[in-house]
C-alpha positions as CSV (number, residue, x, y, z in Angstrom):
1,M,87.7,89.2,84.1
2,L,90.5,89.3,81.6
3,T,90.5,88.9,77.9
4,A,92.3,85.9,76.5
5,A,94.9,88.2,75.0
6,R,95.6,89.9,78.3
7,N,95.8,86.5,80.0
8,D,98.4,85.4,77.5
9,M,100.4,88.6,78.2
10,L,100.4,88.0,81.9
11,T,101.3,84.3,81.8
12,R,103.7,83.7,78.9
13,V,107.3,84.0,80.0
14,G,109.6,82.9,77.1
15,P,112.2,85.2,75.6
16,G,110.6,88.1,73.7
17,T,107.2,87.8,75.4
18,P,106.1,90.9,77.3
19,M,106.0,89.2,80.7
20,G,109.1,87.2,79.9
21,E,111.0,90.4,79.2
22,L,109.6,92.0,82.4
23,L,110.6,89.2,84.7
24,R,114.0,89.1,83.2
25,R,114.6,92.5,84.8
26,Y,114.8,90.9,88.2
27,W,117.1,88.5,90.2
28,H,115.3,85.2,90.9
29,P,116.1,82.6,93.5
30,I,116.8,79.3,91.6
31,G,117.7,76.9,94.4
32,G,119.8,76.4,97.5
33,A,123.6,76.8,97.4
34,S,123.9,73.6,99.4
35,Q,122.5,71.7,96.4
36,L,125.8,72.0,94.6
37,D,128.0,71.0,97.5
38,E,128.1,67.3,96.5
39,T,127.0,67.4,92.9
40,P,128.4,70.6,91.4
41,I,126.4,70.5,88.1
42,K,122.6,70.7,88.0
43,T,120.2,71.0,85.0
44,I,117.7,73.7,85.4
45,R,114.9,75.2,83.2
46,L,114.1,78.9,83.7
47,M,111.6,81.0,81.8
48,C,111.5,78.5,78.9
49,E,115.3,78.3,78.6
50,D,117.3,75.0,79.3
51,L,120.4,75.8,81.3
52,V,123.1,74.2,83.4
53,L,123.9,75.6,86.8
54,Y,127.4,74.7,88.2
55,K,130.0,75.6,90.8
56,D,133.6,75.2,89.7
57,L,136.5,74.2,91.9
58,S,137.3,77.8,92.7
59,G,133.8,78.3,94.1
60,T,132.6,80.4,91.2
61,Y,129.0,79.8,90.1
62,G,127.9,79.7,86.5
63,L,124.6,79.4,84.6
64,V,125.1,78.6,80.9
65,D,123.2,77.1,78.0
66,R,122.7,73.4,78.6
67,H,124.1,72.6,75.2
68,C,127.8,73.1,74.3
69,P,128.4,75.7,71.6
70,H,130.6,73.2,69.7
71,R,128.3,70.4,68.7
72,R,125.4,71.0,71.2
73,A,126.3,68.1,73.5
74,D,124.6,68.1,76.9
75,L,126.9,70.0,79.4
76,S,125.2,68.3,82.4
77,Y,127.3,65.3,81.6
78,G,130.5,67.4,81.7
79,W,132.6,68.2,84.7
80,V,133.9,71.3,86.5
81,E,137.5,72.3,86.9
82,E,139.4,75.1,88.7
83,Q,137.8,77.5,86.3
84,G,134.7,76.7,84.3
85,I,132.8,73.7,83.0
86,R,134.2,71.2,80.5
87,C,132.1,69.3,77.9
88,N,132.6,65.6,77.9
89,Y,132.2,65.3,74.1
90,H,135.3,67.1,72.7
91,G,136.7,68.9,75.8
92,W,135.6,72.5,75.2
93,K,135.6,74.5,78.4
94,M,133.4,77.5,79.1
95,N,133.6,80.0,82.0
96,E,130.8,81.7,83.9
97,H,130.6,84.5,81.3
98,G,130.0,82.0,78.5
99,K,133.5,82.5,77.1
100,V,135.1,79.5,75.5
101,I,138.4,79.3,77.3
102,E,139.7,76.0,76.0
103,Q,139.2,74.0,72.8
104,A,141.3,70.9,73.3
105,W,142.0,70.0,69.6
106,E,142.1,73.5,68.4
107,D,144.5,74.7,71.1
108,T,147.0,72.0,70.1
109,N,146.7,72.4,66.4
110,N,145.8,76.1,66.1
111,P,147.5,77.8,69.1
112,S,146.6,81.3,67.9
113,G,143.3,81.0,69.7
114,R,141.4,82.3,66.7
115,G,139.2,79.2,66.8
116,R,137.4,80.6,69.8
117,E,136.1,83.6,67.9
118,N,132.3,83.7,67.7
119,C,131.9,80.7,70.0
120,D,130.5,82.3,73.1
121,T,127.6,80.5,74.7
122,K,124.6,82.0,76.5
123,A,125.4,82.7,80.2
124,Y,123.7,84.5,83.0
125,P,125.1,86.0,86.3
126,V,124.6,84.0,89.5
127,K,125.0,85.2,93.1
128,E,124.8,83.5,96.4
129,C,122.9,85.2,99.2
130,A,121.3,83.8,102.4
131,G,121.9,80.2,101.4
132,L,120.1,80.8,98.1
133,L,121.4,81.1,94.5
134,W,120.1,83.9,92.5
135,A,120.1,84.4,88.7
136,Y,119.6,87.4,86.5
137,M,118.6,86.7,82.9
138,G,118.0,90.2,81.5
139,P,119.9,92.9,79.7
140,L,123.1,94.3,81.2
141,P,124.1,96.1,83.3
142,A,122.3,93.9,85.9
143,P,120.5,95.7,88.7
144,E,121.5,95.2,92.3
145,L,120.4,92.1,94.1
146,P,118.3,93.4,97.0
147,V,119.4,92.0,100.4
148,W,116.3,91.8,102.4
149,E,116.7,92.7,106.1
150,A,115.6,89.2,107.2
151,F,118.6,87.7,105.4
152,K,120.8,89.5,107.9
153,Y,118.9,88.4,111.1
154,E,121.3,86.6,113.4
155,N,121.1,83.6,115.8
156,G,118.6,81.8,113.5
157,W,118.0,78.5,111.9
158,R,117.4,78.7,108.1
159,E,116.3,76.1,105.5
160,V,115.3,76.2,101.9
161,V,112.4,74.2,100.5
162,L,111.7,73.6,96.8
163,A,108.7,72.1,95.1
164,D,108.0,71.6,91.4
165,I,104.5,72.8,90.6
166,P,102.8,71.8,87.3
167,C,101.0,75.0,86.5
168,N,101.7,78.6,85.5
169,W,103.5,80.9,87.9
170,L,100.9,83.7,88.0
171,Q,98.2,81.7,89.7
172,C,100.7,80.8,92.4
173,Q,101.7,84.4,92.8
174,E,98.2,85.7,92.9
175,N,97.8,83.7,96.1
176,S,100.1,86.2,97.7
177,C,97.5,88.9,97.6
178,D,94.5,86.8,98.7
179,P,94.1,86.9,102.5
180,V,90.6,85.5,102.6
181,H,91.9,82.1,101.5
182,F,93.6,81.7,104.9
183,E,90.1,81.5,106.5
184,W,88.7,78.9,104.2
185,M,91.6,76.8,102.8
186,H,94.0,76.7,105.8
187,D,91.5,77.1,108.7
188,N,88.1,75.6,107.7
189,W,89.3,73.1,105.1
190,G,92.4,72.4,107.2
191,A,90.1,71.6,110.2
192,R,88.0,69.3,108.1
193,L,91.0,67.4,106.9
194,K,91.7,66.6,110.5
195,G,88.1,65.4,111.2
196,G,86.3,68.6,111.9
197,D,82.9,69.3,110.2
198,S,82.1,73.0,110.9
199,N,83.1,76.3,109.4
200,V,84.2,77.8,112.7
201,A,87.3,79.8,111.6
202,P,87.1,83.5,112.5
203,K,85.6,85.5,109.6
204,H,87.4,88.3,107.8
205,L,85.7,91.6,108.6
206,K,88.0,94.0,106.8
207,V,90.7,93.7,104.2
208,V,92.8,96.6,102.8
209,F,95.3,96.5,99.9
210,E,98.0,99.1,99.5
211,D,100.6,99.9,96.8
212,Y,104.1,99.7,98.2
213,D,107.6,100.4,96.8
214,Y,108.5,96.7,96.8
215,G,105.1,95.2,96.0
216,L,101.7,95.3,97.6
217,I,100.7,95.2,101.2
218,Y,97.5,93.6,102.6
219,R,96.1,94.2,106.0
220,R,93.2,92.2,107.5
221,V,90.9,92.2,110.5
222,R,89.2,89.0,111.6
223,E,86.7,88.2,114.3
224,N,88.1,88.4,117.8
225,Q,91.2,90.1,116.5
226,P,92.5,93.0,118.7
227,D,92.6,96.5,117.3
228,N,96.4,96.6,117.6
229,S,97.0,93.3,115.9
230,K,100.0,93.4,113.6
231,Y,97.9,91.7,110.9
232,W,96.2,95.1,110.7
233,T,98.9,97.5,111.8
234,V,101.8,95.9,109.8
235,G,100.4,93.5,107.3
236,R,102.0,91.2,104.8
237,V,103.8,91.8,101.5
238,A,103.2,90.4,98.1
239,L,106.9,91.0,97.2
240,W,107.5,92.3,93.6
241,P,107.4,90.7,91.2
242,N,106.9,87.0,92.3
243,G,107.5,86.8,96.0
244,F,105.6,86.8,99.4
245,Y,107.0,87.8,102.8
246,L,105.1,86.7,105.9
247,G,107.6,87.6,108.7
248,H,109.1,84.2,109.3
249,H,109.6,83.1,105.7
250,F,109.7,84.1,102.1
251,E,108.1,82.3,99.2
252,W,108.9,82.8,95.5
253,R,107.1,81.4,92.4
254,V,109.8,81.2,89.7
255,P,108.6,80.4,86.2
256,V,110.2,77.3,84.7
257,D,108.1,77.7,81.6
258,D,104.6,78.6,80.7
259,E,103.2,75.5,82.4
260,N,105.5,74.8,85.3
261,T,106.7,76.7,88.3
262,L,109.6,76.3,90.8
263,S,108.4,77.1,94.3
264,V,111.2,78.4,96.4
265,A,110.7,79.0,100.2
266,W,113.2,80.4,102.7
267,F,112.5,79.9,106.4
268,F,114.0,81.6,109.5
269,M,113.5,80.9,113.1
270,R,115.5,82.5,115.9
271,V,116.9,80.1,118.5
272,P,115.6,80.5,122.0
273,K,117.2,82.9,124.4
274,G,120.0,81.2,126.2
275,R,121.2,79.4,123.1
276,E,122.8,82.5,121.6
277,P,125.2,83.1,119.9
278,Y,124.2,80.6,117.3
279,V,125.9,80.4,113.9
280,Q,124.5,78.0,111.2
281,K,127.3,76.4,109.2
282,Q,125.1,75.4,106.2
283,V,121.6,76.2,105.0
284,P,120.0,72.9,104.1
285,T,117.9,72.6,100.9
286,W,115.3,69.9,100.4
287,I,112.5,69.1,97.9
288,S,108.9,68.7,99.1
289,P,106.7,66.2,97.3
290,I,103.3,67.3,96.1
291,K,101.5,64.0,95.3
292,D,100.9,60.9,97.5
293,E,101.4,57.3,96.5
294,N,97.9,57.3,94.9
295,G,98.6,60.3,92.7
296,R,96.5,62.6,94.8
297,W,97.7,66.1,95.7
298,I,99.0,66.2,99.3
299,S,96.9,68.5,101.5
300,S,98.3,68.0,105.0
301,H,100.6,71.0,105.1
302,V,100.0,74.7,104.6
303,I,101.9,75.3,101.3
304,N,100.8,71.9,100.0
305,Q,97.2,73.1,100.5
306,D,98.0,76.2,98.5
307,I,99.4,74.0,95.7
308,V,96.0,72.1,95.5
309,A,94.4,75.5,94.7
310,W,97.0,76.5,92.2
311,V,97.0,73.3,90.1
312,G,93.2,73.1,90.4
313,Q,92.9,76.2,88.3
314,G,94.4,74.3,85.3
315,V,97.8,74.4,83.8
316,I,97.2,78.0,82.8
317,A,94.1,79.5,84.6
318,D,91.4,80.7,82.2
319,R,90.8,84.2,83.6
320,T,88.2,84.9,81.0
321,K,85.8,82.8,83.1
322,E,86.5,84.4,86.5
323,N,84.1,86.5,88.6
324,L,86.3,88.7,90.8
325,R,84.7,90.5,93.8
326,S,85.8,93.0,96.5
327,S,88.0,90.6,98.3
328,D,90.0,90.3,95.0
329,I,91.0,94.0,94.8
330,G,94.6,93.1,95.5
331,I,94.7,90.6,92.6
332,S,93.3,93.3,90.2
333,M,95.9,95.7,91.5
334,M,98.7,93.1,90.9
335,R,97.6,92.5,87.3
336,Q,97.3,96.2,86.5
337,Q,100.8,96.8,87.9
338,F,102.2,94.0,85.8
339,L,100.6,95.5,82.7
340,N,102.0,99.0,83.6
341,D,105.5,97.4,84.1
342,M,105.4,95.7,80.8
343,E,104.7,99.0,79.1
344,A,107.6,100.6,81.0
345,V,110.0,97.9,79.8
346,A,108.7,98.3,76.3
347,Q,109.6,102.0,76.5
348,G,113.1,101.3,77.9
349,R,112.4,102.2,81.5
350,D,112.9,100.2,84.7
351,P,109.8,98.5,86.1
352,K,108.7,98.6,89.7
353,A,111.2,97.5,92.5
354,V,114.3,97.4,90.4
355,F,117.4,98.4,92.5
356,R,120.1,100.4,90.9
357,D,121.7,102.0,94.0
358,P,124.2,99.6,95.7
359,E,123.8,101.3,99.0
360,A,120.0,101.1,98.9
361,A,120.2,97.3,98.1
362,K,122.5,96.4,101.0
363,C,119.8,96.0,103.6
364,V,116.2,96.5,102.6
365,M,113.6,96.6,105.3
366,L,110.1,95.1,104.7
367,P,107.0,95.3,106.9
368,D,107.6,92.5,109.4
369,M,105.1,91.5,112.0
370,Y,107.8,89.5,113.8
371,R,110.7,91.9,113.6
372,T,111.0,92.2,117.4
373,I,110.9,88.4,117.9
374,N,113.3,87.9,115.0
375,T,115.8,90.4,116.3
376,Q,115.4,90.1,120.1
377,G,114.3,86.5,120.5
378,L,112.0,84.6,122.9
379,T,112.5,82.1,125.7
380,I,111.6,78.5,124.8
381,E,108.5,78.9,127.0
382,E,107.4,82.0,125.1
383,I,108.0,80.3,121.8
384,R,105.7,77.4,122.8
385,K,102.9,79.9,123.6
386,D,103.2,81.6,120.1
387,R,100.5,80.2,117.8
388,I,102.8,79.8,114.8
389,L,106.2,79.3,116.4
390,G,104.9,76.8,118.9
391,Q,103.7,74.5,116.1
392,R,107.1,74.8,114.5
393,L,108.7,73.2,117.5
394,D,106.5,70.2,117.1
395,E,106.6,69.8,113.3
396,F,107.4,71.6,110.1
397,R,103.9,72.8,109.2
398,H,104.5,74.4,105.8
399,H,105.7,71.7,103.5
400,V,105.5,67.9,103.7
401,G,108.6,65.7,103.6
402,Q,111.1,67.5,105.8
403,P,114.1,65.0,105.9
404,P,114.9,63.5,109.3
405,E,118.4,64.9,109.2
406,V,117.1,68.4,108.7
407,R,114.6,68.0,111.5
408,Q,117.3,66.7,113.8
409,A,119.5,69.7,112.9
410,F,116.6,72.0,113.7
411,V,116.0,70.2,117.0
412,D,119.7,70.5,117.9
413,A,119.7,74.2,117.1
414,M,116.6,74.9,119.2
415,G,117.9,72.8,122.1
416,L,114.8,70.5,122.1
């Protein structure tokens, strides 16, 4: 159980808040690069800041204040040029560093350029990696963007799925260190949603949580699970500070503001043996709905089921009313690490899992239950026998709403 004050510290993410300052020390995925291919300007709200994300005609990404530094017009109605984004109100143009590089009237009537002094706008670095766009909103110099080993896996199909979640980011992230919910939410409840009426899922017999350089690892043993199961020998990673790695995909819970979260998921599936080499030309990005036509939360798919739990705790979960028990040790460890990290930032030190060494960040290995499959592949017959991958051949089980054209591209890649 937390005090109300501690709960505020862990959930509030605006500029100047302890958690907001901590999270600004990391790179965050903010969408798919393919989103800007047709429409090169996109409004985005991140950690209580209203911004515009754009890709100019030279291919450079920018993330700047949504409002022009001249008269505060909305830059999302502007346009991109060879360099930078231009405001539709008076023609001021800004580059990716927030520098005003053109002032249409002033440049004609005061060509000295002195009119640009003290006009810089807020801007944050953006990088593309693995089909995702990443933003860093903290103090410079920025740390290195870690390139996780899975991003370098070859011969695979990738897709990015986004969802807008109307609740605080922390209750989404705490799900990443809660293995027992798989038994009840995804297995027992999932079976009931399909017409079953018994609690027949294998029970959890043992759960262990471990501190790890890049987050927390949990390992679990369930009934009928062999001793050498990789769920126990390898485990899964609650990736620091707001991610989750499960071997076939990543999930991140990116704070929009105190009451809203952007769910970003990146999926990988290696094509069957015999279809290699395979090179994907573009990583598609799509948005998953979370409510049905009656306004009810959608519960048919795995992450949609998680969302039901997240939003059900309230816009910001009241942790003063919780009753944590032994299965929640990982959640307690996560909260304590966040509190330790906030103290480190307040003292001017780097928090956990910040990369400063470029070489170390080039390819970072994580515990991966599927590394052999991801790197060496399976035949189509072997894929069909795999409990998780076999389902993927038939349908996308994680998020509802996969567009038909994305499904067809997946089918083509797999040779189905």
